[in-house]
C-alpha positions in Angstrom: -17.1 45.7 -53.7 -19.9 43.6 -54.9 -18.9 40.7 -52.4 -19.2 43.1 -49.6 -22.7 44.1 -50.8 -23.7 40.6 -51.3 -22.3 39.7 -47.9 -24.3 42.5 -46.3 -27.5 41.1 -48.1 -26.9 37.8 -46.9 -26.6 39.1 -43.3 -29.9 40.8 -43.7 -31.6 37.4 -44.5 -30.1 35.3 -41.8 -30.2 35.7 -38.0 -27.0 37.0 -36.7 -26.9 36.4 -33.1 -28.1 33.7 -30.6 -27.5 32.3 -27.2 -26.7 28.7 -26.4 -25.3 26.8 -23.5 -21.8 28.2 -24.5 -23.0 31.9 -24.3 -23.7 34.5 -27.0 -22.6 33.4 -30.7 -23.1 34.9 -34.1 -24.2 33.2 -37.0 -23.0 34.4 -40.4 -23.7 32.9 -43.9 -21.1 30.8 -45.4 -20.6 33.6 -48.1 -20.3 36.3 -45.5 -17.7 34.2 -43.4 -15.8 33.7 -46.7 -15.7 37.3 -47.5 -14.5 38.2 -44.0 -11.9 35.5 -43.8 -10.6 36.6 -47.1 -10.2 40.2 -46.1 -8.6 39.2 -42.9 -6.1 36.9 -44.8 -5.1 39.8 -46.9 -4.7 41.9 -43.7 -2.7 39.4 -42.3 -0.5 39.2 -45.4 -0.1 43.0 -45.2 1.0 42.9 -41.5 3.6 40.4 -42.5 4.8 42.7 -45.3 5.2 45.5 -42.8 7.1 43.3 -40.4 9.3 42.6 -43.4 9.6 46.3 -44.3 10.9 47.1 -40.8 13.4 44.3 -40.7 14.8 45.5 -44.0 15.0 49.2 -42.7 12.4 50.5 -45.2 11.9 54.2 -45.3 9.6 55.0 -42.3 7.1 57.1 -44.5 6.6 53.8 -46.7 5.9 51.7 -43.6 3.6 54.2 -42.2 1.7 54.3 -45.5 1.2 50.6 -45.3 0.1 50.9 -41.7 -2.5 53.3 -42.8 -3.7 50.9 -45.5 -3.9 48.1 -42.9 -6.0 50.2 -40.7 -8.4 51.1 -43.4 -8.7 47.5 -44.4 -9.5 46.7 -40.6 -12.2 49.3 -40.6 -13.7 47.9 -43.6 -14.1 44.6 -41.9 -15.5 46.2 -38.8 -18.0 48.3 -41.0 -19.1 45.2 -42.7 -19.6 43.3 -39.3 -21.3 46.4 -37.6 -23.9 46.7 -40.5 -24.7 42.9 -40.6 -25.2 43.3 -36.7 -27.5 46.2 -36.8 -29.6 44.9 -39.6 -30.1 41.6 -37.8 -29.2 41.1 -34.2 -29.9 44.8 -33.2 -33.3 44.8 -34.9 -34.3 41.3 -33.5 -33.4 42.1 -29.9 -35.3 45.5 -30.2 -38.5 43.7 -31.7 -38.3 41.3 -28.7 -38.3 44.3 -26.4 -34.7 44.2 -25.3 -33.5 47.8 -25.6 -30.4 47.1 -23.6 -29.0 46.2 -27.1 -28.7 50.0 -27.9 -26.4 50.7 -24.8 -24.3 47.7 -26.0 -24.3 48.9 -29.4 -23.2 52.5 -28.4 -20.3 51.1 -26.3 -19.1 49.0 -29.2 -19.4 52.0 -31.7 -17.5 54.1 -29.3 -14.7 51.5 -29.3 -14.6 51.2 -32.9 -14.3 55.0 -33.4 -11.3 55.4 -31.0 
């Protein structure tokens, strides 16, 4: 869990979002990227494991428990990204007078909570 806290700390010290010729982009520290990629790699492995369980006709309850674990892991990645976004991008845009970011954030949170 300390790597998540460190990644969040890194996010607060770096600008998260910017716009260039290609559109809006995020900028995450290398440490944050590494943390997120490592988590996603584990999730990817869990998904392959569930696929294998289904191919082997594993008991449904066991498969469902693994799916629940995957959903929790994805929620963790989403929470980490959301916190970094709020601590940097959202604050920056509000300070610049761009209050439309609040509506954007509310839409995003609503999607995450579905």
